[in-house]
C-alpha positions in Angstrom: 0.0 -0.1 0.0 2.7 2.6 1.0 4.3 2.2 -2.4 1.2 3.8 -4.0 0.9 6.7 -1.3 1.6 10.3 -2.2 4.1 11.5 0.2 2.8 15.0 0.3 -0.9 13.5 1.0 0.8 11.6 3.8 2.6 14.6 5.3 -0.6 16.7 5.2 -2.7 14.1 6.9 0.0 13.5 9.6 0.3 17.3 10.2 -3.5 17.6 10.5 -3.7 14.7 13.0 -0.9 16.3 15.2 -2.4 19.7 15.1 -5.8 18.4 16.1 -4.3 16.3 18.9 -2.4 19.7 20.0 -5.7 21.5 19.8 -7.4 19.1 21.9 -4.7 19.6 24.6 -2.8 16.0 24.1 0.8 16.3 24.8 2.0 14.7 21.7 5.3 12.8 21.9 5.5 10.9 18.5 3.6 10.0 15.5 3.4 6.1 15.1 4.1 4.8 11.7 1.5 2.1 12.2 2.9 -0.8 10.2 5.3 1.2 8.5 2.6 3.3 6.7 5.0 6.5 7.2 8.3 5.0 5.9 8.5 7.7 3.1 8.2 10.3 5.7 10.8 8.7 7.8 13.3 8.6 4.9 12.5 12.2 4.5 13.3 12.9 8.1 16.2 11.0 8.2 17.7 13.1 4.9 17.1 16.0 7.0 19.5 14.7 9.7 16.9 14.0 12.3 17.7 11.1 14.6 15.9 8.0 13.9 16.1 4.3 15.3 19.3 2.4 14.4 17.2 -0.9 14.2 13.6 -2.1 14.5 12.6 -5.4 16.1 9.2 -6.9 16.7 7.9 -9.5 18.9 6.3 -11.9 16.3 2.6 -12.3 16.5 2.6 -15.9 15.1 3.2 -17.9 18.4 1.9 -17.1 21.8 4.0 -19.7 23.8 6.7 -18.6 26.2 6.7 -14.8 25.4 9.0 -13.9 28.1 11.8 -16.3 26.6 11.0 -14.8 23.2 11.6 -11.4 24.5 14.6 -12.1 26.5 16.1 -13.6 23.3 15.1 -10.3 21.4 16.6 -8.1 24.2 19.8 -10.0 24.4 20.4 -9.9 20.6 20.1 -6.2 20.3 23.2 -4.3 19.1 24.2 -1.2 20.7 22.3 1.9 19.7 18.7 3.2 19.8 16.3 0.4 18.9 12.6 0.5 18.3 11.0 -2.5 20.0 7.6 -3.1 18.7 5.0 -5.3 20.6 1.2 -5.4 20.7 0.2 -5.9 24.4 -3.5 -6.4 25.0 -6.2 -7.3 27.7 -8.3 -10.5 26.7 -11.4 -9.1 25.8 -14.5 -10.2 23.5 -13.8 -7.5 21.2 -10.0 -8.2 20.8 -10.8 -11.9 20.0 -13.5 -10.5 17.4 -11.0 -8.4 15.6 -7.5 -10.0 16.0 -6.8 -13.5 14.9 -3.6 -13.2 16.7 -4.9 -12.2 19.9 -3.3 -15.0 22.0 -0.1 -13.5 21.1 -1.2 -10.0 22.1 -2.5 -11.0 25.3 0.6 -13.2 26.1 2.7 -10.0 25.4 0.8 -8.1 27.8 1.3 -10.8 30.4 5.0 -11.1 29.6 5.9 -7.5 29.5 4.1 -6.9 32.9 5.9 -9.7 34.4 8.7 -9.3 37.2 10.6 -11.9 35.5 11.0 -9.8 32.3 11.4 -6.6 34.2 14.4 -8.1 36.3 15.9 -9.4 33.1 15.9 -5.9 31.4 17.3 -4.4 34.5 20.0 -6.8 34.8 20.9 -6.8 31.1 22.1 -3.4 30.9 19.3 -2.1 28.6 17.9 1.3 29.1 14.2 1.8 28.4 13.6 5.2 26.9 10.1 6.5 26.4 9.1 8.8 23.5 8.4 11.8 25.8 12.3 11.7 26.9 13.5 11.4 23.2 10.9 14.4 22.2 12.3 16.4 25.1 15.9 15.8 24.2 15.2 16.7 20.5 13.6 20.0 21.7 16.5 20.8 24.0 19.1 20.2 21.2 17.1 22.5 18.8 17.0 25.4 21.4 
């Protein structure tokens, strides 16, 4: 789909969404490129020298078993740099089951990523979890 997108139309739409959120009083921290739909915009931003992620890693959605171990393995394999780690945690609800065939993995991700075992692994591994707000604030400070 994104290969047929008009980059200018994507830019206009994203800008309109951000402006609407700001007018509503939302403290915008980032624009999600849901399923890579804003990849063309990412390429433009990178060409302008804005820092983007060094790598992107995602929890697979095709298997719901042993999600803590899957996450540990992915975390342990991350190279140095700023990584974008994608997961789809969700609570088990009738709505989720109706709209997401991969709901077992999403529910398992919620359970894994709220577990003490995974939290302790992240702490002991030397990884530094950084949220979008911190990244946004750093970019604002460096631009000032």
